LONUTOR-923892 format. One record per residue: z, y, x of N, C-alpha, C, O in turn. Coordinates in steps of 0.1 Angstrom, whole numbers, padded with zeros to 4 digits, always signed. Each point is the difference from the previous one (the first is absolute). Example, Ala and Ser with C-alpha at 12.3 -4.5 7.8 and 13.67 -1.06 7.14 Angstrom:
# residues 2
+0078-0057+0132+0000+0012-0009+0000+0012+0009+0007+0000+0010/-0014+0011-0014+0000+0011+0009+0008+0011-0008+0001+0011+0005/
# end
This chain:
# residues 181
-0049-0355-0390+0001-0012+0009-0010+0003+0012+0004+0002+0011/-0019+0001-0018-0012+0003+0008+0001+0008+0007-0003+0000+0012/+0010+0012-0017+0001+0013+0007+0009+0000+0013-0003+0006+0010/+0015-0015-0013+0007-0003+0010-0005-0008+0015+0001+0003+0012/-0009-0015-0020-0004-0006+0010-0008+0009+0007+0003-0001+0012/-0013+0010-0015-0007+0013+0004+0006+0005+0013-0004+0002+0011/+0016+0000-0019+0007+0012+0009+0001-0009+0015-0006+0003+0011/+0014-0014-0014+0011-0012+0011-0015+0003+0009+0001+0009+0009/-0009-0014-0009-0016-0002+0007+0001+0010+0004+0006+0000+0011/-0010+0010-0014+0001+0019+0009+0011-0002+0006+0000-0003+0012/+0011+0005-0019+0012+0003+0011+0000-0008+0013+0002+0004+0011/-0005-0020-0016-0006-0013+0012-0006+0004+0012+0004+0000+0012/-0016+0004-0021-0013+0010+0013+0003+0012+0009-0001+0002+0012/+0006+0003-0021+0008+0016+0008+0007-0008+0017-0003+0001+0012/+0014-0007-0023+0008-0003+0013-0009-0006+0010-0002+0006+0011/-0002-0013-0013-0011-0011+0010-0007+0011+0009-0001-0002+0012/-0005+0014-0018-0009+0006+0006+0012+0008+0014-0001+0000+0012/+0013+0007-0023+0005+0002+0015+0006-0007+0009+0001+0004+0012/+0003-0015-0016+0003-0011+0013-0014-0002+0010+0002+0000+0013/-0016+0000-0019-0007-0004+0009-0002+0013+0011+0002+0000+0012/-0006+0012-0022+0005+0013+0005+0007+0001+0015-0005+0004+0010/+0016-0008-0012+0014+0002+0011-0006-0010+0009+0007+0002+0010/-0014-0011-0006-0005-0013+0009-0007+0014+0007+0005+0002+0011/-0012+0004-0015-0005+0009+0009+0004+0014+0003-0009+0007+0004/+0022-0001-0004+0008+0010+0001+0005+0000+0011+0003-0012+0002/-0001+0018+0005+0008-0002+0017+0014-0001-0001+0005+0011-0001/+0003-0020+0002+0015-0002+0001+0013+0009+0010+0012+0002-0002/-0020+0000+0012+0007+0014+0011-0009+0011-0002-0012+0001-0003/+0025+0009+0007-0002+0013+0000+0009+0005+0011+0010-0006+0004/-0014+0019+0002+0007+0008+0013+0003+0013-0004-0009+0005-0006/+0021+0002+0007-0006+0012-0004+0009+0011+0017+0012-0003+0003/-0017+0013+0003+0005+0001+0012-0001+0017-0002-0010+0005-0006/+0017+0001+0009-0001+0017+0002+0006+0001+0014+0007-0008+0006/-0010+0023-0003+0002+0007+0018+0005+0013-0002-0003+0008-0010/+0010-0005+0021+0007+0016+0000+0001-0002+0012+0002-0010+0007/-0006+0025-0001+0002+0004+0014+0016+0005+0001+0003+0007-0009/+0005-0009+0017+0014+0012+0000+0002+0003+0012-0002-0007+0010/+0007+0020-0011+0000+0008+0017+0016-0004+0007+0010+0007+0001/-0012-0021+0001+0011-0002+0010-0007-0014+0010-0012-0005-0001/+0022+0000+0010-0006-0006+0007+0002-0015-0007+0006-0002-0011/-0013-0005+0020-0007-0013-0008+0015-0011+0001+0001-0008-0009/+0007+0008+0018+0009-0006+0001+0015+0004-0011+0008-0006-0006/-0010+0018+0008+0007+0008-0013-0002-0006-0012+0010-0006-0003/-0020+0007-0004-0004-0004-0011+0005-0015-0001+0008-0002-0009/-0012-0008+0017+0002-0015+0000+0010-0002-0002+0003-0009-0008/+0009+0017+0018+0011+0000-0001+0008+0001-0013+0010-0006-0003/-0016+0015-0005+0006+0001-0010-0005-0009-0012+0008-0001-0009/-0022-0005+0007-0008-0008-0010+0008-0011-0001+0004-0003-0011/+0000-0004+0023+0001-0014+0004+0012-0003-0010+0000-0011-0005/+0009+0018+0002+0010-0002-0008-0003+0002-0013-0006+0011-0005/+0009-0020-0002-0002-0002-0015+0008+0009-0007-0006+0004-0011/+0019+0003+0014+0012+0000-0008-0006+0018+0001+0003+0008-0009/-0011-0005+0018-0004+0013+0001-0015+0003-0011-0007+0010+0001/+0005-0021-0010-0008+0003-0011+0005+0007-0010-0007+0003-0010/+0015-0001+0012+0009+0004-0009+0000+0019-0006+0001+0005-0010/-0004-0001+0023-0002+0011+0005-0015+0004-0005-0002+0012-0003/-0007-0020+0002-0016+0005-0003-0008-0008-0007-0011+0004-0004/+0015-0017+0000-0007-0008-0008-0003+0000-0018+0007-0007-0008/-0012+0012+0006-0004+0003-0013+0008-0006-0010+0007+0005-0009/-0010-0023+0013+0008-0011-0007+0016+0004-0001+0006+0000-0011/-0002+0001+0022+0015+0004+0001+0002+0008-0005+0009-0002-0008/-0015+0017+0007+0010+0011-0006-0004+0000-0015+0003+0009-0008/-0013-0021+0003+0001-0001-0013+0011-0002-0011+0001+0004-0011/+0011-0012+0019+0011-0007-0006+0014+0006+0010+0006-0010+0004/-0001+0020-0001+0012+0002+0015+0011-0005-0001+0009+0001+0008/-0008-0009-0023+0016-0005-0005-0004-0019-0001+0007-0009-0005/-0023+0007+0015+0005-0015-0003+0002-0003+0010+0000+0006+0011/+0006-0023-0016+0012-0005+0011-0009-0011+0007-0006-0011-0003/+0009+0020+0015-0005-0007+0014+0012-0012+0007+0013+0000-0001/-0025-0010+0011+0011-0009+0006-0010-0002+0011-0012-0002-0001/+0021+0004+0014-0009-0006+0017+0007-0012+0001+0012-0004-0003/-0028-0002+0012+0011-0012+0014-0009-0002+0011-0012-0001+0001/+0021+0002+0006-0010+0001+0015+0004+0011+0003+0008+0006-0007/-0014+0001+0024+0003+0013+0002-0013+0005-0003-0010-0004+0006/+0010+0013-0014-0013+0010+0001-0006+0004+0012+0005+0004+0011/-0021-0005-0016-0005+0004+0012-0002-0009+0008-0006+0003+0010/+0009-0017-0010-0001-0010+0006-0011-0010-0009-0002+0003-0012/-0002-0013+0017-0010-0014-0005+0011-0005-0015+0012+0002+0001/-0015-0006-0006+0009-0009-0009+0008+0006-0010+0005-0006-0009/-0003+0025+0010+0009+0007-0009-0006+0000-0014-0012+0001-0002/+0023-0002-0009-0007+0003-0013+0007+0005-0007+0012-0004-0001/-0017+0015-0005+0007+0010-0012-0006-0001-0012-0011+0004-0004/+0021-0009-0002-0001-0011-0015+0004+0015-0008+0008+0009+0004/-0015-0008-0015+0001+0013-0010-0001-0006-0019-0008-0009-0002/+0015+0014-0006+0001+0001-0009+0003+0010-0008+0010+0006+0001/-0019-0004-0011-0002+0016-0010-0003-0006-0012-0004-0012+0000/+0008+0021-0014-0003-0005-0011-0011+0004-0006-0004-0001-0012/-0004+0011+0029-0012+0014-0008-0010-0014+0002+0002-0008+0009/-0010+0006-0017-0012-0009+0001-0010+0001+0009-0007-0009+0003/+0007+0024+0001-0009+0006+0009+0005-0008+0017-0008-0002+0009/+0021-0002-0006+0007-0001+0012+0003-0018-0003-0004-0009+0007/+0011+0007-0019+0003-0014+0000+0006-0005+0012+0001+0006+0010/+0004-0019-0013+0003-0013+0014-0008-0001+0013-0012+0001-0001/+0016-0003+0009-0004-0002+0010+0003-0005+0012+0011-0005+0000/-0017+0006+0011+0001+0000+0017-0008+0006+0004-0010+0004-0004/+0018-0005+0018-0012+0006+0012+0001-0009+0011+0012-0003+0000/-0016-0002+0008+0003-0009+0012-0009+0007+0013-0013+0001-0002/+0020+0005+0014-0007-0001+0010-0006-0011+0006+0007-0010-0002/-0017+0008+0008-0006-0011+0005-0005-0003+0009-0002-0011+0005/-0005+0029+0002-0004-0005+0012+0002+0016+0003-0001+0009-0008/+0005-0008+0025+0002+0017+0002-0013-0005+0018+0001-0010+0007/-0011+0021-0007-0004-0001+0011+0003+0017+0003-0003+0011-0006/+0009-0014+0017+0012+0013+0004-0008+0013+0001-0008-0001+0009/+0008+0011-0014-0005+0013-0004-0011+0001-0002-0006+0010+0001/-0001-0024-0004-0014+0001-0007-0001-0001-0018-0007+0007-0008/+0015-0018+0004-0004-0010-0012+0015-0006-0004+0008-0006+0008/-0004+0010-0026+0009-0007-0007-0005-0008-0007-0011+0005-0003/+0013-0020-0004-0004-0007-0010+0008-0007+0001+0006-0007+0009/-0009+0013-0030+0013-0006-0008-0006-0005-0008-0012+0002-0002/+0021-0014-0009-0004-0006-0011+0007+0006-0010+0012+0001+0002/-0018+0002-0016+0004+0003-0011+0005-0011-0007-0007-0010+0004/+0018+0006-0014+0004-0011-0008+0001+0007-0011+0012+0003-0003/-0021+0002-0006+0003+0004-0015+0009-0014-0004-0003-0011+0003/+0014+0017-0012+0006-0009-0010-0003+0002-0013-0005-0008-0007/+0012+0024+0005-0004+0004-0015-0009+0009-0001-0002+0005+0011/-0005+0001-0021-0006-0009-0014-0006-0006+0002-0007-0003-0010/+0000-0006+0025-0006-0010-0001-0003-0001+0017-0003+0007+0009/+0003-0019-0013+0003-0008+0017-0013+0000+0008-0011-0004-0005/+0014+0008+0015-0017+0001+0010+0007+0003+0015+0011+0005+0001/-0021-0010+0010+0004+0004+0012-0011+0006+0011-0010-0008+0002/+0010+0018+0003-0009+0010+0002+0002+0002+0016+0012-0001+0002/-0018+0004+0010+0001+0001+0009+0000+0017+0002-0008+0006-0007/+0016+0001+0016-0002+0013+0004+0004+0003+0010+0010-0005+0004/-0016+0015+0002+0000+0006+0014+0000+0013+0004-0002+0007-0010/+0002-0001+0017+0002+0017+0009-0001-0003+0015+0008-0006+0007/-0019+0012-0005-0004+0004+0012+0004+0013+0006+0007+0007-0007/-0011-0004+0020+0001+0013+0005-0008+0001+0014+0002-0009+0008/-0012+0020-0004-0008-0003+0006-0002+0020+0008-0007+0009-0003/+0017-0009+0012-0005+0009+0010-0012+0009+0000-0009+0000+0009/+0008+0009-0019-0011+0012+0004+0002+0007+0010-0011+0005+0002/+0020+0000+0009+0006+0007+0006+0008-0005+0006+0003-0012+0001/+0004+0026+0007+0021+0000+0003+0005+0002-0014+0011-0004-0004/-0019+0012-0002+0010+0007-0011-0006-0007-0016+0009+0000-0008/-0019-0004+0004-0005-0007-0006+0001-0015-0004+0000-0009+0008/+0001+0007-0022+0003-0017-0003-0009-0003-0013+0001+0005-0011/-0009-0014+0014-0008-0005-0013+0008-0012-0006+0001-0010+0008/+0003+0008-0018+0005-0005-0009-0003-0007-0013+0001+0006-0011/-0005-0020+0012-0004-0005-0011+0009-0012-0008+0006-0008+0005/-0008+0011-0019+0009-0011-0005-0007-0008-0008-0005+0004-0011/+0003-0017+0016-0007-0006-0014+0006-0009-0010+0011+0002-0003/-0016-0010-0002+0004-0012-0014-0019-0008+0001-0011+0004+0000/+0020-0016+0001-0011-0011-0006+0009-0007-0003+0011-0002+0006/-0019-0006-0022+0006-0003-0009-0014-0011-0004-0011+0001+0006/+0015-0012-0017-0011-0011-0004+0006-0003-0015+0013-0001-0001/-0021+0000-0010+0000-0002-0015-0004-0013+0003-0010-0001+0006/+0017-0010-0010-0009-0009-0002-0008-0005-0015+0004+0002-0011/-0013-0009+0015-0009-0009-0014+0011+0001-0011+0011-0001+0006/-0010+0003-0020-0013+0007-0005+0009+0016-0003-0005+0008-0008/+0017-0005+0016+0000+0012-0003-0005+0013+0013+0004+0012+0000/-0013-0017+0009-0009+0012+0003-0008+0002-0005-0010+0005+0007/+0010-0007-0023-0013+0005-0007+0006+0020-0004-0007+0010-0003/+0023-0010+0005+0005+0009+0000-0006+0012+0011+0000+0012-0002/-0005-0018+0014-0005+0007+0006-0012+0012-0004-0001+0011+0006/-0007-0015-0017-0011+0007-0003+0006+0007-0005-0006+0011+0001/+0018-0010-0008+0006+0009-0006+0011+0013+0003+0002+0011-0005/+0003-0019+0016+0011+0008+0008-0004+0007+0012+0001-0009+0009/-0006+0020-0004+0000+0004+0008+0011+0002+0011+0008+0010+0000/-0009-0024+0012+0011+0001+0004+0006+0010+0014+0011+0000+0006/-0028+0007-0003+0000+0008+0009+0005+0015-0003+0006+0008+0006/-0012-0007-0019+0006+0011-0007+0017-0001-0004+0008+0009+0003/-0004-0021-0010+0013+0001+0000+0010-0004+0016+0010-0006-0004/-0010+0006+0008+0008-0007+0011-0006+0014+0015+0005+0005+0010/-0013-0004-0015-0007+0013+0009+0006+0009+0003+0002+0005+0011/+0003+0000-0026+0003+0017-0001+0016-0002+0001+0008+0010-0003/-0004-0023+0006+0017+0001+0000-0003-0004+0015+0007+0008+0005/-0012-0014+0002+0004+0002+0014-0003+0009+0009+0006+0000+0010/-0016+0009-0014-0002+0016+0008+0010+0007-0008+0005+0009+0008/+0000-0009-0017+0009+0008-0005+0017-0004+0009+0010+0007+0000/-0011-0017+0005+0009-0007+0009-0001+0005+0015+0010+0002+0007/-0025-0001-0003-0007+0006+0011+0005+0016+0002+0006+0005+0010/-0010+0000-0021+0004+0017-0001+0013+0001+0004+0004+0006+0010/+0004-0012-0019+0015+0003+0000+0005-0007+0016+0006+0007+0008/-0009-0018-0005+0004+0000+0013-0008+0008+0012+0003+0000+0012/-0011+0006-0016-0009+0012+0013+0008+0013-0001+0002+0008+0009/+0004-0007-0023+0008+0014+0001+0015-0002+0004+0006+0009+0006/-0001-0021-0010+0017-0004+0005-0002+0000+0013+0009+0008+0004/-0016-0014+0008-0005+0000+0012-0001+0012+0008+0007+0003+0010/-0017+0004-0017-0003+0014+0010+0012+0010-0005-0002+0012+0003/+0012-0016-0009+0009+0009+0000+0011-0001+0006+0008+0009+0002/-0006-0019+0001+0012-0005+0007-0004+0005+0013-0010+0008+0000/+0017-0011+0011+0001+0005+0012+0003-0008+0010+0001+0004+0011/
# end
């Protein structure tokens, strides 16, 4: 009985320590990647503003080509929602909504993940003309892990986990758009 009591005290102290540490760990994270595409800025923007086009370049969309998809609204306009359902845990269930468009410059989206976990994050894509035939595209993702789950940010590198997938998508986008006429 004495050993069990000490074990409970040690376990309680460890849990308390984790909760105290979590008070000092950041809750917000931002990940962004960029690529230069040899195409005019408006042509690139006119392609990326359509969420359905992500099927052609986004790594997550390519993980399960058979996922169930549904749509609400007019693609490429504020309020358009793309919903997906997949049994692949790396894809899960969720939806993406276009929240704001700055024509020729930026598309802001909200990602609402449903399964395997619930969370809401902001995403964006921007275009910046570097010349007549070159465009810098940035793809970013902003999220928040509330206390005490933010302790996971000490052990899970969002920059590495999400950044690589964003870069893969941008590389795919570059290849796709530079091949098209």
